[in-house]
RODO-2510 file (C-alpha; in nm, 4 decimals, decimal comma):
residues 305
     n   res          X          Y          Z
     1     x    -4,1999    -4,6072    -3,8886
     2     x    -4,5709    -4,6374    -3,8158
     3     x    -4,7604    -4,9653    -3,8079
     4     x    -4,9447    -4,9088    -4,1359
     5     x    -4,6339    -4,8519    -4,3431
     6     x    -4,4400    -5,1293    -4,5112
     7     x    -4,1575    -5,2533    -4,2937
     8     x    -3,8864    -5,4373    -4,4870
     9     x    -3,8155    -5,7882    -4,3639
    10     x    -3,5631    -6,0293    -4,5014
    11     x    -3,2043    -6,0956    -4,5960
    12     x    -2,9881    -5,8738    -4,8142
    13     x    -2,6476    -5,9830    -4,9426
    14     x    -2,4182    -5,6821    -4,9703
    15     x    -2,0832    -5,6788    -5,1488
    16     x    -1,8976    -5,4747    -4,8891
    17     x    -1,6360    -5,2348    -5,0273
    18     x    -1,2945    -5,1792    -4,8709
    19     x    -1,2356    -4,8830    -4,6419
    20     x    -1,5529    -4,8938    -4,4347
    21     x    -1,6691    -5,1051    -4,1421
    22     x    -1,9545    -5,3544    -4,1381
    23     x    -2,1333    -5,1129    -3,9040
    24     x    -2,0980    -4,8404    -4,1690
    25     x    -2,2747    -5,0695    -4,4146
    26     x    -2,5587    -5,1202    -4,1658
    27     x    -2,5926    -4,7423    -4,1339
    28     x    -2,6223    -4,7010    -4,5094
    29     x    -2,8798    -4,9808    -4,5375
    30     x    -3,0882    -4,8216    -4,2610
    31     x    -3,1103    -4,5023    -4,4655
    32     x    -3,1800    -4,6798    -4,7941
    33     x    -3,4616    -4,8921    -4,6491
    34     x    -3,5961    -4,6399    -4,3993
    35     x    -3,5746    -4,8652    -4,0946
    36     x    -3,3647    -4,8916    -3,7792
    37     x    -3,4131    -5,2690    -3,7604
    38     x    -3,0975    -5,3726    -3,9418
    39     x    -2,8201    -5,6058    -3,8314
    40     x    -2,5535    -5,8215    -3,9892
    41     x    -2,3662    -6,1466    -3,9398
    42     x    -1,9980    -6,2221    -3,9842
    43     x    -1,8168    -5,8904    -3,9358
    44     x    -1,5665    -5,7895    -4,2043
    45     x    -1,2710    -5,5625    -4,1225
    46     x    -1,2429    -5,2304    -4,3105
    47     x    -0,9670    -5,3850    -4,5276
    48     x    -1,1929    -5,6728    -4,6315
    49     x    -1,4485    -5,6858    -4,9122
    50     x    -1,7207    -5,9246    -5,0209
    51     x    -2,0236    -6,1054    -4,8814
    52     x    -2,1856    -5,9358    -4,5830
    53     x    -2,5182    -6,0880    -4,4790
    54     x    -2,7459    -5,8018    -4,3732
    55     x    -3,0682    -5,8725    -4,1839
    56     x    -3,3671    -5,6374    -4,1967
    57     x    -3,6812    -5,6190    -3,9845
    58     x    -3,7773    -5,9383    -3,8046
    59     x    -3,4901    -6,1211    -3,9772
    60     x    -3,2481    -5,9275    -3,7554
    61     x    -3,3591    -6,1517    -3,4683
    62     x    -3,1874    -6,4451    -3,6398
    63     x    -2,8309    -6,3162    -3,5959
    64     x    -2,7590    -6,5073    -3,2743
    65     x    -2,8523    -6,8380    -3,4387
    66     x    -2,6196    -6,8111    -3,7379
    67     x    -2,2817    -6,8631    -3,5711
    68     x    -2,2109    -7,2034    -3,7251
    69     x    -2,2033    -7,1026    -4,0913
    70     x    -1,9029    -7,1935    -4,3029
    71     x    -1,7313    -6,9191    -4,4992
    72     x    -1,5060    -6,9043    -4,8048
    73     x    -1,2411    -6,6383    -4,8641
    74     x    -0,9840    -6,5328    -5,1198
    75     x    -0,6919    -6,3774    -4,9363
    76     x    -0,3477    -6,2401    -5,0180
    77     x    -0,0605    -6,3617    -4,7988
    78     x     0,2471    -6,1394    -4,7889
    79     x     0,5543    -6,3048    -4,6412
    80     x     0,8586    -6,1438    -4,4787
    81     x     0,6723    -5,9072    -4,2488
    82     x     0,4788    -5,9138    -3,9208
    83     x     0,2533    -5,6415    -3,7805
    84     x     0,0650    -5,5824    -3,4576
    85     x    -0,2713    -5,6319    -3,6344
    86     x    -0,1605    -5,9364    -3,8393
    87     x    -0,2607    -5,7537    -4,1576
    88     x    -0,0901    -5,5020    -4,3856
    89     x    -0,2527    -5,2012    -4,2144
    90     x    -0,0756    -5,2536    -3,8818
    91     x     0,2471    -5,1317    -3,7304
    92     x     0,5452    -5,3263    -3,8654
    93     x     0,7104    -5,5389    -3,5980
    94     x     0,9622    -5,7454    -3,7972
    95     x     1,0898    -5,7736    -4,1536
    96     x     1,2790    -6,0526    -4,3287
    97     x     1,4253    -6,0874    -4,6739
    98     x     1,4628    -6,4643    -4,6456
    99     x     1,1562    -6,5881    -4,8296
   100     x     1,1054    -6,9678    -4,8506
   101     x     1,0492    -7,1520    -5,1781
   102     x     0,7026    -7,1946    -5,3254
   103     x     0,7139    -7,5644    -5,2375
   104     x     0,7837    -7,4794    -4,8730
   105     x     0,4978    -7,2296    -4,8625
   106     x     0,2488    -7,4769    -5,0125
   107     x     0,3700    -7,7429    -4,7706
   108     x     0,3244    -7,5105    -4,4724
   109     x    -0,0304    -7,4270    -4,5803
   110     x    -0,1232    -7,7933    -4,6049
   111     x    -0,0423    -7,8358    -4,2353
   112     x    -0,3302    -7,6062    -4,1446
   113     x    -0,6008    -7,8102    -4,3194
   114     x    -0,8352    -7,9860    -4,0780
   115     x    -0,9348    -7,9248    -3,7174
   116     x    -0,6859    -7,6897    -3,5525
   117     x    -0,6680    -7,4379    -3,2714
   118     x    -0,6282    -7,0654    -3,3262
   119     x    -0,5581    -6,7850    -3,0821
   120     x    -0,7793    -6,4838    -3,1657
   121     x    -0,5861    -6,1645    -3,2439
   122     x    -0,5740    -5,8712    -3,0042
   123     x    -0,7200    -5,6516    -3,2773
   124     x    -1,0616    -5,8196    -3,2774
   125     x    -1,4113    -5,7472    -3,1473
   126     x    -1,4003    -6,0283    -2,8922
   127     x    -1,4629    -5,9125    -2,5374
   128     x    -1,2636    -5,9760    -2,2198
   129     x    -1,4284    -5,8614    -1,8977
   130     x    -1,6762    -5,6600    -2,1024
   131     x    -1,4142    -5,4726    -2,3036
   132     x    -1,3378    -5,5330    -2,6716
   133     x    -0,9896    -5,6629    -2,7425
   134     x    -0,9134    -5,3983    -3,0043
   135     x    -0,9890    -5,1247    -2,7518
   136     x    -0,7375    -5,2803    -2,5141
   137     x    -0,4866    -5,3190    -2,7976
   138     x    -0,5146    -4,9500    -2,8857
   139     x    -0,4291    -4,8711    -2,5243
   140     x    -0,1171    -5,0845    -2,5555
   141     x    -0,2630    -5,3579    -2,3365
   142     x    -0,2255    -5,7221    -2,4354
   143     x    -0,4206    -5,9914    -2,2523
   144     x    -0,4013    -6,3673    -2,2674
   145     x    -0,6467    -6,5217    -2,5114
   146     x    -0,7579    -6,8827    -2,5090
   147     x    -0,7050    -7,0881    -2,8223
   148     x    -1,0292    -7,1789    -2,9989
   149     x    -1,1194    -7,4847    -3,2031
   150     x    -1,1706    -7,4056    -3,5713
   151     x    -1,1666    -7,6083    -3,8902
   152     x    -1,0055    -7,5375    -4,2261
   153     x    -1,1943    -7,7463    -4,4811
   154     x    -0,9982    -7,6270    -4,7824
   155     x    -0,6783    -7,4259    -4,8242
   156     x    -0,5325    -7,3712    -5,1697
   157     x    -0,2139    -7,1704    -5,2116
   158     x    -0,1106    -7,0170    -5,5441
   159     x     0,2052    -6,8134    -5,6056
   160     x     0,1814    -6,4715    -5,7723
   161     x     0,4326    -6,2752    -5,9767
   162     x     0,5963    -6,1640    -5,6504
   163     x     0,8145    -6,4122    -5,4615
   164     x     0,6745    -6,3100    -5,1238
   165     x     0,3057    -6,2970    -5,2164
   166     x     0,0584    -6,5838    -5,2426
   167     x    -0,3122    -6,6075    -5,3113
   168     x    -0,5084    -6,8262    -5,0714
   169     x    -0,8501    -6,9832    -5,1178
   170     x    -0,9823    -7,0734    -4,7729
   171     x    -1,3033    -7,2515    -4,6782
   172     x    -1,3353    -7,2536    -4,3015
   173     x    -1,5626    -7,2729    -4,0006
   174     x    -1,7162    -6,9624    -3,8508
   175     x    -1,4894    -6,7871    -3,6021
   176     x    -1,1757    -6,8320    -3,8127
   177     x    -0,9513    -6,5262    -3,8421
   178     x    -0,7866    -6,5274    -4,1842
   179     x    -0,5242    -6,2712    -4,0801
   180     x    -0,4274    -6,4937    -3,7900
   181     x    -0,4080    -6,7863    -4,0325
   182     x    -0,1711    -6,5806    -4,2505
   183     x     0,0368    -6,4842    -3,9465
   184     x     0,0532    -6,8465    -3,8325
   185     x     0,1632    -6,9643    -4,1778
   186     x     0,4350    -6,6986    -4,1755
   187     x     0,5456    -6,8070    -3,8283
   188     x     0,5635    -7,1705    -3,9403
   189     x     0,7868    -7,0672    -4,2300
   190     x     1,0060    -6,8596    -3,9990
   191     x     0,9863    -6,5410    -4,2062
   192     x     0,6641    -6,3932    -4,0765
   193     x     0,3505    -6,3155    -4,2728
   194     x     0,0490    -6,0870    -4,2874
   195     x    -0,2821    -6,0721    -4,4674
   196     x    -0,2643    -5,7982    -4,7303
   197     x    -0,6088    -5,8448    -4,8903
   198     x    -0,9304    -6,0310    -4,8115
   199     x    -1,2419    -6,0971    -5,0164
   200     x    -1,5257    -6,3132    -4,8783
   201     x    -1,6924    -6,5041    -5,1601
   202     x    -1,9355    -6,7157    -4,9572
   203     x    -2,1015    -6,7097    -4,6168
   204     x    -2,3447    -6,9835    -4,5203
   205     x    -2,5604    -7,0442    -4,8261
   206     x    -2,4985    -6,6993    -4,9764
   207     x    -2,2594    -6,6411    -5,2678
   208     x    -2,0826    -6,3295    -5,3934
   209     x    -2,2638    -6,3711    -5,7287
   210     x    -2,5908    -6,2878    -5,5540
   211     x    -2,4608    -5,9809    -5,3688
   212     x    -2,5262    -5,6145    -5,4391
   213     x    -2,2964    -5,3149    -5,4080
   214     x    -2,4046    -5,0063    -5,2172
   215     x    -2,3924    -4,8108    -5,5439
   216     x    -2,6343    -5,0554    -5,7058
   217     x    -2,8740    -5,0280    -5,4134
   218     x    -2,8620    -4,6483    -5,4136
   219     x    -2,9576    -4,6410    -5,7821
   220     x    -3,2754    -4,8446    -5,7284
   221     x    -3,6279    -4,7379    -5,6421
   222     x    -3,7559    -4,8522    -5,3020
   223     x    -3,9819    -5,1178    -5,4559
   224     x    -3,6844    -5,2595    -5,6463
   225     x    -3,4745    -5,2705    -5,3291
   226     x    -3,7515    -5,4525    -5,1453
   227     x    -3,7649    -5,7122    -5,4224
   228     x    -3,3997    -5,7978    -5,3509
   229     x    -3,4761    -5,9176    -4,9980
   230     x    -3,4594    -6,2941    -4,9568
   231     x    -3,7063    -6,4452    -4,7069
   232     x    -3,5861    -6,4956    -4,3490
   233     x    -3,6322    -6,8688    -4,3957
   234     x    -3,3389    -6,8702    -4,6409
   235     x    -3,1084    -6,8345    -4,3399
   236     x    -3,2130    -7,1819    -4,2232
   237     x    -3,2507    -7,3745    -4,5489
   238     x    -3,0215    -7,6537    -4,4276
   239     x    -3,2657    -7,7363    -4,1454
   240     x    -3,5551    -7,9802    -4,1748
   241     x    -3,9018    -7,8287    -4,2038
   242     x    -4,1868    -7,9293    -3,9707
   243     x    -4,5425    -7,8389    -4,0715
   244     x    -4,7721    -7,7983    -3,7709
   245     x    -5,1492    -7,8405    -3,7791
   246     x    -5,3339    -7,5237    -3,6718
   247     x    -5,3972    -7,6522    -3,3173
   248     x    -5,0303    -7,7258    -3,2508
   249     x    -4,9192    -7,4070    -3,4244
   250     x    -5,1308    -7,2051    -3,1804
   251     x    -4,9815    -7,3935    -2,8849
   252     x    -4,6319    -7,3445    -3,0221
   253     x    -4,6819    -6,9697    -3,0668
   254     x    -4,8033    -6,9562    -2,7047
   255     x    -4,4735    -7,0967    -2,5836
   256     x    -4,5795    -7,4565    -2,5355
   257     x    -4,3608    -7,7498    -2,6279
   258     x    -4,4970    -7,9830    -2,8972
   259     x    -4,4271    -8,3466    -2,8188
   260     x    -4,2834    -8,5361    -3,1118
   261     x    -4,5075    -8,8394    -3,0633
   262     x    -4,8078    -8,6086    -3,1192
   263     x    -4,6877    -8,4843    -3,4581
   264     x    -4,5035    -8,8039    -3,5619
   265     x    -4,1480    -8,6660    -3,5785
   266     x    -3,8367    -8,8254    -3,4278
   267     x    -3,5540    -8,5717    -3,4339
   268     x    -3,2669    -8,6078    -3,1895
   269     x    -3,2421    -8,3797    -2,8868
   270     x    -3,0656    -8,0567    -2,9803
   271     x    -3,1809    -8,0630    -3,3428
   272     x    -3,3079    -7,7330    -3,4782
   273     x    -3,5925    -7,7229    -3,7282
   274     x    -3,7924    -7,4768    -3,9338
   275     x    -4,1496    -7,4507    -3,8091
   276     x    -4,4225    -7,3979    -4,0684
   277     x    -4,7933    -7,3339    -4,0528
   278     x    -5,0339    -7,5881    -4,1978
   279     x    -5,0347    -7,3859    -4,5214
   280     x    -4,6547    -7,3961    -4,5420
   281     x    -4,5591    -7,0509    -4,4129
   282     x    -4,2375    -7,0353    -4,2093
   283     x    -4,2988    -6,8715    -3,8717
   284     x    -4,0359    -6,9853    -3,6205
   285     x    -3,7095    -7,1600    -3,5464
   286     x    -3,7590    -7,4601    -3,3207
   287     x    -3,5349    -7,6881    -3,1153
   288     x    -3,5870    -8,0409    -2,9875
   289     x    -3,5544    -8,0703    -2,6113
   290     x    -3,5908    -8,3421    -2,3514
   291     x    -3,8875    -8,3204    -2,1141
   292     x    -4,0245    -8,5438    -1,8411
   293     x    -4,2789    -8,6959    -2,0783
   294     x    -4,0423    -8,7316    -2,3750
   295     x    -3,8837    -8,5184    -2,6443
   296     x    -4,0635    -8,2153    -2,7802
   297     x    -4,0089    -7,9262    -3,0205
   298     x    -4,0158    -7,5789    -2,8723
   299     x    -4,0043    -7,2502    -3,0653
   300     x    -3,6873    -7,0620    -2,9698
   301     x    -3,7393    -6,7625    -3,1995
   302     x    -4,0579    -6,6522    -3,3734
   303     x    -4,0307    -6,4498    -3,6938
   304     x    -4,3917    -6,3864    -3,7978
   305     x    -4,6973    -6,2829    -3,6006
***
C-alpha cells in the first residue's frame, strides 16, 4: 500500500468461529482491510470460538506488551475420557464409566481457584529449543515442560443434562490453558476429563458483546469497517496517562528519558504509562526506569509519528 493511501490502524474485536485457526482469521482480515500489517493476541485453538483481539497497522506493534491481560471463558468439561490433546478432538487414551457426583465435581473445581501451577500441554505453540511443542507432539515426541504460575480468579461449575458434562465459567490470568484445567480437574476426580467446547467471552478490556463476526465484516463497505476500529490507546486504558509538554515530547520521541522531577510525576520503577502530547493525543507506551540521576520515563514503543 502506498504512502498516500489510507492505512488502517487500530484494534478490531473478532468473534472467531470454530474450525479455523487464529492465523486464518488474520489472513481474512488482511484481505478485508487491504493491509499486511495485521496481528493478534491470545491465540484460540480451531475448536475455540469468541473474542480474538486483532491489531491492525501500527497497533500490531503492541502485541508483545499485552501478555498480562485477564481472560474469561465459558467451557464444556466432559468427564470419563482423556486424550493426547486434552480436548475432545484428540486421540482417546483412556475411558471410564465411573463418573463422580455433582457435589464431588464442584468440590474439585473449587480446589483450582487461586494461584496455582500448570504444566503447558504438548499440543501448544510454546517453543522448546526453537521448535513448537505441537510439532514435536505430532512427531510422537514428548518433552519435559516446566510448570508455570497462573491464577484462576473465578471458576463456576454447573451441571448439564448429561451426568458427565459440566459447563465452566473461568476467569483467569493470561497463559492459562483451559483444556489443561479440564484435564487436571478430571485427574483430580480420578475419571479423567477433556475440554469439549470453549468460548472466550472477554480478553483484557474487550467483551464478546463488542465483537464482530467475519460474515458481518464481509458485508460492510470499507469505510464502515474502518469505523469499527478502536484506537490503539484502548489496549492500555488501565494505565495512567502522562501529558508531555512539546519540549519533552520531542525529547521523548528522540529516545531520551524524561526525568520525573522535571514533569512532576512520581511513578514507581517498572510502572508503564500512556504518553500523550500536550494536546492529549496518545503517541507512545512508556516505562519508568532507574537512572544515575533519578527515575525517568522512557518511551518503549511509539505508535504515532
